[in-house]
N, C-alpha and C positions, 0 to 999 in steps of 0.2 A: 340123193343123199338123204341121211337120215333127220327127218323132219324133228324127232324130239333131239338131237344134239344140236342139233340149227336151233332149236328155241330156246333149253337148256344153255346152251351158250350165250345167244345173244336178246332173246326177247324176254327172260325171266332171270336174268343177270342185272342186278341191279349198277351195275358201272357202265355197260353199254348204254344201256336203256337212257341212263343222267347224259353220256356223252352225246345222244341224240336229241335228247331233249333241250340239251346248251346250245345244242346247233340252233333247235328251232327259237328258242331264246335271243340267242344273239342277233340272228338275220328277223323273225317278226317281232322282237319285244323292245330290247333295248342290248347296249352291251353293256357287259359282266364289268361290275367296281372290282379292279383288281388292284394289288398293291406289290411290291417289290421290298425283296429284303437282302440287305448286303454283308456278307462275314468276313473279316480278315484274322486271319491267323497266321502263324509262323511254324514253318516244319522244323523240326527237333534237329534233325540232321543236318540239316544245310542251310538254316539259317532263312528260306526264303520265307517271303510270306505268298502266302493261298490265299485268293479271294474268291469267296462260294456265293452264288448269286441265286434265289428262289424268285418266283412270280407264285403269286395265291389268291384265289378267290373267296370273296367274302361269303358265305353262306346265309346268315342271314340278309344280305342282299336281295341274294337272288331268289328266297323265297317271297320276301317285302314284293305283294301286287302284281304278283303275276301265278297265275291260278292254276296252268295248264300243265304242269310237271305230272306224270304217270306214278302211281304208287311205286316203283320200284325205286324212280329217281329220289321221290321221296323218301325211302329207306335209306339211298345212298345220303342224301342230306343231310339223313339225322343221327349219323356213324359219329362217334367222338372228335369235336374240336371245332372251331370257328370257324377254319381255312379250310382251302383245299389246294395243296403243293400242284400247280401245274404239271410241270417235271413228270411227278410220281402221277397224277394221274396219267398223262398220255404213254409213261412205261407201263402201267398196268393195264390199259388198252389193249396196247400194242402186242402185249402176251396174250393175251384172250383170244385175240387173231391168229397167232402164230400159232397156239397151242391147239386151235381150232382147225387150222389148215394143215399144220404137219399129221391130224389124226383124220383128214380127208385125203391127202396125199397118200398115206399108206391103205387107206380103202379102197383109193383108185387104182 
C-alpha cells in the first residue's frame, strides 16, 4: 500500500483525524453536547408536509476543558460555524473512505 496516499487520506486530513479524536473524547472524557433541529415545510406540488431533522454538535463545548485534540482536529473545529451537522460529518467521512478504497481496489 502506498503509505503517502494512506497518510494523505487519513493521517493528514482534518476530518478523519477529528472523527478519531471525537471517538476518544466520547469514550474517555464526556458525551458531546448535541442538539436537534426540526424543520417543517410543504411540498409545492403535492401540498404534503415535509419534516427534516438534523443533529448537531456544539464546537465550543467540544473545546471547553478537553486538551487532547490533535492539530488537524483543531483545524477542523476552527472552520466557520458554531455547530457540526452530524449527518454531514458522517457523509463526508464515508466519502473519504469510499474514495480511498476505490483507489486501493484499482491499484490491486
